[in-house]
N, CA, C and O atoms as a Tinker XYZ file with bonds, in Angstrom:
   396  protein
     1  N    105.567000   70.946000  -20.639000    73     2
     2  CA   104.149000   70.168000  -21.060000    64     1     3
     3  C    104.191000   70.288000  -22.693000    63     2     4     5
     4  O    104.771000   71.128000  -23.381000    81     3
     5  N    103.353000   69.127000  -23.103000    73     3     6
     6  CA   103.307000   68.995000  -24.471000    64     5     7
     7  C    102.292000   70.161000  -24.888000    63     6     8     9
     8  O    101.363000   70.709000  -24.295000    81     7
     9  N    103.008000   70.346000  -26.484000    73     7    10
    10  CA   102.195000   71.335000  -27.118000    64     9    11
    11  C    100.765000   70.590000  -27.301000    63    10    12    13
    12  O    100.545000   69.457000  -27.730000    81    11
    13  N     99.683000   71.776000  -26.751000    73    11    14
    14  CA    98.211000   71.140000  -27.320000    64    13    15
    15  C     98.044000   70.973000  -28.684000    63    14    16    17
    16  O     97.476000   69.931000  -29.010000    81    15
    17  N     98.361000   71.666000  -29.496000    73    15    18
    18  CA    98.097000   71.582000  -30.895000    64    17    19
    19  C     98.781000   71.189000  -31.871000    63    18    20    21
    20  O     98.358000   71.312000  -33.020000    81    19
    21  N     99.956000   70.647000  -31.593000    73    19    22
    22  CA   101.097000   69.641000  -32.678000    64    21    23
    23  C    100.235000   69.122000  -33.638000    63    22    24    25
    24  O    100.198000   69.403000  -34.836000    81    23
    25  N     99.375000   68.147000  -32.857000    73    23    26
    26  CA    98.727000   67.214000  -33.743000    64    25    27
    27  C     97.475000   67.552000  -34.740000    63    26    28    29
    28  O     96.848000   66.854000  -35.536000    81    27
    29  N     97.371000   69.059000  -34.314000    73    27    30
    30  CA    95.904000   69.205000  -35.137000    64    29    31
    31  C     96.598000   69.151000  -36.591000    63    30    32    33
    32  O     97.819000   69.224000  -36.722000    81    31
    33  N     95.856000   69.041000  -37.483000    73    31    34
    34  CA    96.087000   69.327000  -39.237000    64    33    35
    35  C     95.551000   70.526000  -39.565000    63    34    36    37
    36  O     94.327000   70.652000  -39.535000    81    35
    37  N     96.321000   71.521000  -39.904000    73    35    38
    38  CA    96.075000   72.856000  -40.234000    64    37    39
    39  C     95.071000   72.579000  -41.666000    63    38    40    41
    40  O     94.377000   73.528000  -42.030000    81    39
    41  N     95.030000   71.699000  -42.200000    73    39    42
    42  CA    93.951000   71.781000  -43.381000    64    41    43
    43  C     92.610000   71.777000  -42.892000    63    42    44    45
    44  O     91.768000   72.181000  -43.695000    81    43
    45  N     92.244000   71.446000  -41.862000    73    43    46
    46  CA    91.172000   71.408000  -41.150000    64    45    47
    47  C     90.894000   72.553000  -39.888000    63    46    48    49
    48  O     90.155000   72.390000  -38.917000    81    47
    49  N     91.611000   73.594000  -40.176000    73    47    50
    50  CA    91.328000   74.761000  -39.642000    64    49    51
    51  C     90.195000   75.121000  -40.274000    63    50    52    53
    52  O     89.382000   75.594000  -39.479000    81    51
    53  N     89.941000   75.098000  -41.025000    73    51    54
    54  CA    88.367000   75.886000  -42.217000    64    53    55
    55  C     87.087000   75.121000  -41.641000    63    54    56    57
    56  O     87.045000   73.895000  -41.746000    81    55
    57  N     86.258000   75.680000  -41.158000    73    55    58
    58  CA    85.136000   74.950000  -40.941000    64    57    59
    59  C     84.597000   74.364000  -41.982000    63    58    60    61
    60  O     83.986000   73.305000  -41.838000    81    59
    61  N     84.755000   75.032000  -43.340000    73    59    62
    62  CA    83.918000   74.224000  -44.177000    64    61    63
    63  C     84.690000   73.018000  -44.571000    63    62    64    65
    64  O     83.983000   72.082000  -44.945000    81    63
    65  N     85.981000   72.818000  -44.575000    73    63    66
    66  CA    86.549000   71.900000  -45.053000    64    65    67
    67  C     86.422000   70.610000  -43.779000    63    66    68    69
    68  O     86.439000   69.439000  -44.157000    81    67
    69  N     86.304000   70.914000  -42.363000    73    67    70
    70  CA    85.631000   70.366000  -41.524000    64    69    71
    71  C     84.145000   69.980000  -41.441000    63    70    72    73
    72  O     83.595000   69.139000  -40.731000    81    71
    73  N     83.784000   70.590000  -42.105000    73    71    74
    74  CA    82.155000   70.349000  -42.079000    64    73    75
    75  C     82.137000   69.110000  -43.547000    63    74    76    77
    76  O     81.421000   68.113000  -43.460000    81    75
    77  N     82.833000   69.311000  -44.559000    73    75    78
    78  CA    83.076000   68.454000  -45.783000    64    77    79
    79  C     83.491000   67.452000  -45.295000    63    78    80    81
    80  O     82.960000   66.440000  -45.752000    81    79
    81  N     84.437000   67.251000  -44.333000    73    79    82
    82  CA    85.096000   65.345000  -43.990000    64    81    83
    83  C     84.043000   65.096000  -43.085000    63    82    84    85
    84  O     83.864000   63.878000  -43.094000    81    83
    85  N     83.318000   65.600000  -42.370000    73    83    86
    86  CA    82.674000   64.985000  -41.169000    64    85    87
    87  C     81.341000   64.538000  -42.150000    63    86    88    89
    88  O     80.997000   63.356000  -42.134000    81    87
    89  N     80.681000   65.418000  -42.915000    73    87    90
    90  CA    79.690000   64.302000  -44.133000    64    89    91
    91  C     80.426000   63.408000  -44.816000    63    90    92    93
    92  O     79.783000   62.426000  -45.185000    81    91
    93  N     81.646000   63.429000  -45.126000    73    91    94
    94  CA    81.981000   62.573000  -45.805000    64    93    95
    95  C     82.339000   61.467000  -45.014000    63    94    96    97
    96  O     81.894000   60.488000  -45.614000    81    95
    97  N     82.925000   61.085000  -43.949000    73    95    98
    98  CA    83.315000   60.294000  -43.245000    64    97    99
    99  C     81.925000   59.135000  -42.715000    63    98   100   101
   100  O     81.995000   57.957000  -42.364000    81    99
   101  N     80.962000   59.872000  -42.819000    73    99   102
   102  CA    79.891000   59.222000  -42.387000    64   101   103
   103  C     78.997000   58.782000  -43.694000    63   102   104   105
   104  O     78.335000   57.773000  -43.449000    81   103
   105  N     78.847000   59.212000  -44.802000    73   103   106
   106  CA    78.486000   58.804000  -46.247000    64   105   107
   107  C     79.059000   57.930000  -46.904000    63   106   108   109
   108  O     79.959000   57.406000  -46.247000    81   107
   109  N     78.908000   57.388000  -48.271000    73   107   110
   110  CA    79.570000   56.583000  -49.098000    64   109   111
   111  C     80.359000   57.580000  -49.867000    63   110   112   113
   112  O     81.582000   57.705000  -49.806000    81   111
   113  N     79.459000   58.347000  -50.669000    73   111   114
   114  CA    79.441000   59.628000  -51.430000    64   113   115
   115  C     78.526000   60.385000  -51.502000    63   114   116   117
   116  O     77.351000   60.043000  -51.373000    81   115
   117  N     78.917000   61.533000  -51.718000    73   115   118
   118  CA    78.042000   62.616000  -51.924000    64   117   119
   119  C     78.167000   63.759000  -53.051000    63   118   120   121
   120  O     79.255000   64.280000  -53.294000    81   119
   121  N     77.205000   64.049000  -53.598000    73   119   122
   122  CA    77.439000   65.100000  -54.625000    64   121   123
   123  C     77.284000   66.721000  -54.179000    63   122   124   125
   124  O     76.493000   67.254000  -53.400000    81   123
   125  N     78.220000   67.199000  -54.886000    73   123   126
   126  CA    78.838000   68.450000  -54.946000    64   125   127
   127  C     77.245000   69.476000  -54.534000    63   126   128   129
   128  O     77.416000   70.397000  -53.736000    81   127
   129  N     76.331000   69.338000  -54.890000    73   127   130
   130  CA    74.828000   69.821000  -54.663000    64   129   131
   131  C     74.516000   69.763000  -53.326000    63   130   132   133
   132  O     74.182000   70.782000  -52.722000    81   131
   133  N     74.598000   68.487000  -52.696000    73   131   134
   134  CA    74.116000   68.207000  -51.782000    64   133   135
   135  C     75.125000   68.705000  -50.368000    63   134   136   137
   136  O     74.787000   69.344000  -49.372000    81   135
   137  N     76.042000   68.310000  -50.627000    73   135   138
   138  CA    77.213000   69.251000  -49.685000    64   137   139
   139  C     77.385000   70.617000  -49.724000    63   138   140   141
   140  O     77.867000   71.175000  -48.739000    81   139
   141  N     77.002000   71.384000  -50.916000    73   139   142
   142  CA    76.366000   72.984000  -50.936000    64   141   143
   143  C     75.355000   73.197000  -50.137000    63   142   144   145
   144  O     75.433000   74.061000  -49.263000    81   143
   145  N     74.289000   72.470000  -50.308000    73   143   146
   146  CA    73.017000   72.906000  -49.358000    64   145   147
   147  C     73.392000   72.207000  -48.090000    63   146   148   149
   148  O     72.887000   72.894000  -47.203000    81   147
   149  N     73.925000   71.346000  -47.625000    73   147   150
   150  CA    74.337000   70.957000  -46.360000    64   149   151
   151  C     74.909000   71.729000  -45.522000    63   150   152   153
   152  O     74.761000   71.842000  -44.305000    81   151
   153  N     75.622000   72.292000  -46.301000    73   151   154
   154  CA    77.101000   73.354000  -45.514000    64   153   155
   155  C     76.548000   74.737000  -45.844000    63   154   156   157
   156  O     77.284000   75.613000  -45.390000    81   155
   157  N     75.472000   75.212000  -46.497000    73   155   158
   158  CA    75.147000   76.531000  -46.783000    64   157   159
   159  C     76.312000   77.284000  -47.442000    63   158   160   161
   160  O     76.355000   78.443000  -47.031000    81   159
   161  N     77.047000   77.059000  -48.127000    73   159   162
   162  CA    77.852000   77.800000  -48.994000    64   161   163
   163  C     77.501000   77.890000  -50.175000    63   162   164   165
   164  O     76.553000   77.216000  -50.579000    81   163
   165  N     78.322000   78.915000  -51.165000    73   163   166
   166  CA    78.295000   79.197000  -52.659000    64   165   167
   167  C     79.083000   77.949000  -53.183000    63   166   168   169
   168  O     79.842000   77.181000  -52.592000    81   167
   169  N     78.725000   77.987000  -54.275000    73   167   170
   170  CA    79.595000   77.224000  -55.338000    64   169   171
   171  C     81.011000   77.324000  -55.341000    63   170   172   173
   172  O     81.823000   76.445000  -55.050000    81   171
   173  N     81.223000   78.528000  -55.714000    73   171   174
   174  CA    83.163000   79.321000  -55.571000    64   173   175
   175  C     83.647000   78.899000  -54.280000    63   174   176   177
   176  O     84.725000   78.309000  -54.202000    81   175
   177  N     82.953000   79.147000  -53.268000    73   175   178
   178  CA    83.673000   78.578000  -51.692000    64   177   179
   179  C     83.839000   77.532000  -51.981000    63   178   180   181
   180  O     84.960000   77.256000  -52.408000    81   179
   181  N     82.569000   76.199000  -51.867000    73   179   182
   182  CA    82.967000   75.027000  -51.739000    64   181   183
   183  C     83.761000   74.435000  -52.622000    63   182   184   185
   184  O     84.464000   73.518000  -52.195000    81   183
   185  N     83.831000   74.728000  -53.761000    73   183   186
   186  CA    84.940000   74.408000  -54.841000    64   185   187
   187  C     86.011000   74.820000  -54.485000    63   186   188   189
   188  O     86.561000   73.742000  -54.257000    81   187
   189  N     86.673000   75.498000  -54.280000    73   187   190
   190  CA    87.878000   75.620000  -53.427000    64   189   191
   191  C     88.218000   74.733000  -52.469000    63   190   192   193
   192  O     89.221000   74.019000  -52.461000    81   191
   193  N     87.169000   74.809000  -51.483000    73   191   194
   194  CA    87.696000   73.781000  -50.561000    64   193   195
   195  C     88.037000   72.406000  -50.886000    63   194   196   197
   196  O     88.986000   71.702000  -50.541000    81   195
   197  N     86.902000   72.169000  -51.732000    73   195   198
   198  CA    87.064000   70.670000  -52.571000    64   197   199
   199  C     88.411000   70.631000  -53.595000    63   198   200   201
   200  O     88.722000   69.507000  -53.991000    81   199
   201  N     88.968000   71.401000  -53.907000    73   199   202
   202  CA    90.111000   71.361000  -54.648000    64   201   203
   203  C     91.440000   70.944000  -53.414000    63   202   204   205
   204  O     92.184000   69.966000  -53.490000    81   203
   205  N     91.441000   72.102000  -52.220000    73   203   206
   206  CA    92.184000   71.854000  -51.485000    64   205   207
   207  C     92.135000   70.474000  -50.692000    63   206   208   209
   208  O     93.101000   70.157000  -49.998000    81   207
   209  N     91.246000   69.820000  -50.769000    73   207   210
   210  CA    91.113000   68.788000  -49.822000    64   209   211
   211  C     91.350000   67.273000  -51.016000    63   210   212   213
   212  O     91.546000   66.110000  -50.663000    81   211
   213  N     91.262000   67.726000  -52.236000    73   211   214
   214  CA    91.602000   66.621000  -53.424000    64   213   215
   215  C     93.177000   66.872000  -53.366000    63   214   216   217
   216  O     93.861000   65.854000  -53.263000    81   215
   217  N     93.764000   67.957000  -53.413000    73   215   218
   218  CA    95.099000   68.035000  -53.836000    64   217   219
   219  C     95.788000   67.398000  -52.426000    63   218   220   221
   220  O     96.939000   66.964000  -52.451000    81   219
   221  N     95.191000   67.389000  -51.529000    73   219   222
   222  CA    95.847000   66.586000  -50.232000    64   221   223
   223  C     95.626000   65.173000  -50.279000    63   222   224   225
   224  O     96.292000   64.540000  -49.461000    81   223
   225  N     94.931000   64.569000  -50.958000    73   223   226
   226  CA    94.520000   63.192000  -50.927000    64   225   227
   227  C     93.590000   62.698000  -50.041000    63   226   228   229
   228  O     93.496000   61.497000  -49.788000    81   227
   229  N     92.682000   63.817000  -49.406000    73   227   230
   230  CA    91.749000   63.434000  -48.639000    64   229   231
   231  C     90.379000   63.278000  -49.053000    63   230   232   233
   232  O     89.438000   62.980000  -48.318000    81   231
   233  N     90.340000   63.521000  -50.393000    73   231   234
   234  CA    89.004000   63.046000  -50.822000    64   233   235
   235  C     89.205000   62.513000  -52.357000    63   234   236   237
   236  O     90.158000   63.004000  -52.963000    81   235
   237  N     88.563000   61.752000  -52.897000    73   235   238
   238  CA    88.196000   61.092000  -54.481000    64   237   239
   239  C     87.274000   62.091000  -55.281000    63   238   240   241
   240  O     86.545000   62.692000  -54.492000    81   239
   241  N     87.089000   62.429000  -56.482000    73   239   242
   242  CA    86.107000   63.302000  -57.268000    64   241   243
   243  C     85.864000   62.318000  -58.506000    63   242   244   245
   244  O     86.603000   61.995000  -59.436000    81   243
   245  N     84.617000   61.980000  -58.189000    73   243   246
   246  CA    83.914000   61.224000  -59.368000    64   245   247
   247  C     83.058000   62.011000  -60.104000    63   246   248   249
   248  O     82.275000   62.726000  -59.480000    81   247
   249  N     83.047000   62.023000  -61.535000    73   247   250
   250  CA    82.552000   62.868000  -62.385000    64   249   251
   251  C     81.789000   62.124000  -63.352000    63   250   252   253
   252  O     82.280000   61.180000  -63.970000    81   251
   253  N     80.764000   62.467000  -63.484000    73   251   254
   254  CA    79.993000   61.333000  -64.106000    64   253   255
   255  C     78.197000   62.187000  -64.744000    63   254   256   257
   256  O     78.017000   63.386000  -64.529000    81   255
   257  N     77.454000   61.608000  -65.242000    73   255   258
   258  CA    76.309000   62.310000  -66.006000    64   257   259
   259  C     74.872000   61.643000  -65.255000    63   258   260   261
   260  O     74.765000   60.457000  -64.944000    81   259
   261  N     74.024000   62.486000  -65.088000    73   259   262
   262  CA    72.802000   62.149000  -64.695000    64   261   263
   263  C     71.802000   62.668000  -65.967000    63   262   264   265
   264  O     71.330000   63.805000  -66.001000    81   263
   265  N     71.552000   61.591000  -67.051000    73   263   266
   266  CA    70.801000   61.796000  -68.174000    64   265   267
   267  C     72.343000   62.939000  -68.864000    63   266   268   269
   268  O     73.504000   62.531000  -68.896000    81   267
   269  N     71.869000   64.416000  -69.354000    73   267   270
   270  CA    72.859000   64.821000  -69.896000    64   269   271
   271  C     73.709000   66.051000  -69.119000    63   270   272   273
   272  O     74.449000   66.870000  -69.664000    81   271
   273  N     73.354000   65.930000  -67.547000    73   271   274
   274  CA    73.779000   66.766000  -66.669000    64   273   275
   275  C     74.728000   66.449000  -66.150000    63   274   276   277
   276  O     74.689000   65.266000  -65.812000    81   275
   277  N     75.734000   67.019000  -65.873000    73   275   278
   278  CA    76.558000   66.795000  -64.944000    64   277   279
   279  C     76.171000   66.476000  -63.456000    63   278   280   281
   280  O     75.261000   66.819000  -62.702000    81   279
   281  N     77.535000   65.473000  -63.357000    73   279   282
   282  CA    76.906000   65.329000  -61.722000    64   281   283
   283  C     78.398000   64.664000  -61.253000    63   282   284   285
   284  O     78.986000   63.741000  -61.817000    81   283
   285  N     78.816000   65.393000  -60.085000    73   283   286
   286  CA    80.030000   65.349000  -59.226000    64   285   287
   287  C     79.931000   65.250000  -58.010000    63   286   288   289
   288  O     79.633000   66.099000  -57.169000    81   287
   289  N     80.282000   63.791000  -57.877000    73   287   290
   290  CA    80.363000   63.520000  -56.287000    64   289   291
   291  C     81.589000   63.299000  -55.667000    63   290   292   293
   292  O     82.608000   63.438000  -56.343000    81   291
   293  N     81.682000   62.913000  -54.264000    73   291   294
   294  CA    82.774000   63.067000  -53.862000    64   293   295
   295  C     82.947000   62.061000  -52.619000    63   294   296   297
   296  O     82.153000   62.382000  -51.734000    81   295
   297  N     83.722000   60.959000  -52.272000    73   295   298
   298  CA    84.414000   60.296000  -51.525000    64   297   299
   299  C     85.346000   60.511000  -50.594000    63   298   300   301
   300  O     86.315000   61.189000  -50.937000    81   299
   301  N     85.281000   59.980000  -49.169000    73   299   302
   302  CA    86.579000   60.102000  -48.590000    64   301   303
   303  C     87.829000   59.271000  -48.901000    63   302   304   305
   304  O     87.553000   58.134000  -49.284000    81   303
   305  N     88.805000   59.485000  -48.849000    73   303   306
   306  CA    90.143000   58.473000  -49.166000    64   305   307
   307  C     90.295000   57.618000  -47.845000    63   306   308   309
   308  O     89.674000   57.942000  -46.834000    81   307
   309  N     91.109000   56.551000  -47.871000    73   307   310
   310  CA    91.728000   55.997000  -46.964000    64   309   311
   311  C     92.822000   57.209000  -45.767000    63   310   312   313
   312  O     92.849000   57.412000  -44.553000    81   311
   313  N     93.343000   57.581000  -46.597000    73   311   314
   314  CA    94.337000   58.595000  -46.173000    64   313   315
   315  C     93.413000   59.787000  -45.425000    63   314   316   317
   316  O     93.623000   60.101000  -44.254000    81   315
   317  N     92.630000   60.253000  -46.038000    73   315   318
   318  CA    91.830000   61.599000  -45.665000    64   317   319
   319  C     90.934000   60.894000  -44.339000    63   318   320   321
   320  O     90.687000   61.738000  -43.478000    81   319
   321  N     90.449000   59.615000  -44.051000    73   319   322
   322  CA    89.402000   59.179000  -43.040000    64   321   323
   323  C     90.870000   59.005000  -42.171000    63   322   324   325
   324  O     90.682000   59.596000  -41.108000    81   323
   325  N     92.118000   58.491000  -42.188000    73   323   326
   326  CA    93.238000   58.675000  -41.282000    64   325   327
   327  C     93.540000   59.926000  -40.228000    63   326   328   329
   328  O     93.684000   60.009000  -39.008000    81   327
   329  N     93.562000   61.043000  -41.575000    73   327   330
   330  CA    94.309000   62.449000  -41.346000    64   329   331
   331  C     92.538000   62.953000  -40.481000    63   330   332   333
   332  O     92.595000   64.050000  -39.925000    81   331
   333  N     91.444000   62.383000  -40.409000    73   331   334
   334  CA    91.002000   63.433000  -40.119000    64   333   335
   335  C     90.336000   62.551000  -38.587000    63   334   336   337
   336  O     89.686000   63.228000  -37.791000    81   335
   337  N     90.529000   61.321000  -38.353000    73   335   338
   338  CA    90.514000   60.849000  -37.260000    64   337   339
   339  C     91.414000   61.220000  -36.046000    63   338   340   341
   340  O     91.074000   61.189000  -34.863000    81   339
   341  N     92.492000   61.537000  -36.500000    73   339   342
   342  CA    93.852000   61.590000  -36.201000    64   341   343
   343  C     93.545000   63.393000  -35.555000    63   342   344   345
   344  O     93.833000   63.938000  -34.490000    81   343
   345  N     92.999000   63.766000  -36.525000    73   343   346
   346  CA    92.756000   64.937000  -36.305000    64   345   347
   347  C     91.982000   65.698000  -34.704000    63   346   348   349
   348  O     92.244000   66.567000  -33.873000    81   347
   349  N     90.566000   64.348000  -35.114000    73   347   350
   350  CA    89.327000   64.657000  -34.042000    64   349   351
   351  C     90.496000   64.245000  -32.932000    63   350   352   353
   352  O     90.812000   65.148000  -32.157000    81   351
   353  N     90.969000   63.342000  -32.830000    73   351   354
   354  CA    91.636000   62.821000  -31.682000    64   353   355
   355  C     92.302000   63.869000  -31.194000    63   354   356   357
   356  O     91.825000   64.278000  -30.136000    81   355
   357  N     93.283000   64.481000  -31.607000    73   355   358
   358  CA    93.890000   65.602000  -31.252000    64   357   359
   359  C     93.213000   66.387000  -30.291000    63   358   360   361
   360  O     93.414000   66.614000  -29.097000    81   359
   361  N     92.041000   66.878000  -31.417000    73   359   362
   362  CA    91.081000   67.850000  -30.686000    64   361   363
   363  C     90.652000   67.581000  -29.140000    63   362   364   365
   364  O     90.740000   68.358000  -28.190000    81   363
   365  N     90.082000   66.029000  -29.180000    73   363   366
   366  CA    89.647000   65.740000  -28.134000    64   365   367
   367  C     90.724000   65.931000  -26.805000    63   366   368   369
   368  O     90.444000   66.268000  -25.655000    81   367
   369  N     92.144000   65.567000  -27.437000    73   367   370
   370  CA    93.220000   65.173000  -26.444000    64   369   371
   371  C     93.559000   66.668000  -25.943000    63   370   372   373
   372  O     94.135000   66.786000  -24.862000    81   371
   373  N     93.326000   67.457000  -26.458000    73   371   374
   374  CA    93.606000   69.134000  -26.275000    64   373   375
   375  C     92.575000   69.239000  -25.149000    63   374   376   377
   376  O     92.902000   69.614000  -24.022000    81   375
   377  N     91.191000   68.865000  -25.512000    73   375   378
   378  CA    90.127000   69.363000  -24.562000    64   377   379
   379  C     90.167000   68.695000  -23.178000    63   378   380   381
   380  O     89.829000   69.207000  -22.111000    81   379
   381  N     90.648000   67.448000  -23.394000    73   379   382
   382  CA    90.799000   66.727000  -22.185000    64   381   383
   383  C     91.831000   66.861000  -21.264000    63   382   384   385
   384  O     91.815000   66.508000  -20.085000    81   383
   385  N     93.180000   67.666000  -22.194000    73   383   386
   386  CA    94.418000   68.162000  -21.029000    64   385   387
   387  C     94.315000   69.972000  -20.653000    63   386   388   389
   388  O     95.286000   70.708000  -20.479000    81   387
   389  N     92.926000   70.352000  -20.604000    73   387   390
   390  CA    92.556000   71.769000  -20.472000    64   389   391
   391  C     91.764000   71.252000  -19.143000    63   390   392   393
   392  O     92.018000   71.983000  -18.186000    81   391
   393  N     91.134000   70.498000  -18.921000    73   391   394
   394  CA    90.486000   70.434000  -17.614000    64   393   395
   395  C     91.321000   70.364000  -16.118000    63   394   396
   396  O     90.691000   70.313000  -15.061000    81   395
């Protein structure tokens, strides 16, 4: 029997990273504050997960200003989109295989 979890991506084990990717896959660009609010997490918690996703090449960080205030937004990369879709497909296949 095939290993049901072999195609799951360990990076998406975290519910926060899973949430970030779910938001970014359907939105072109999302600000740090919007992500924080949507996921109901602290600055530090979200920041550490964003670094992880960025280091793995799954998201792009865009730093800019609105007036004098810094504004950080994020978007998903092609690699991130592929990795996330593959992960979701693996989850679906795992669930189908358990019926």
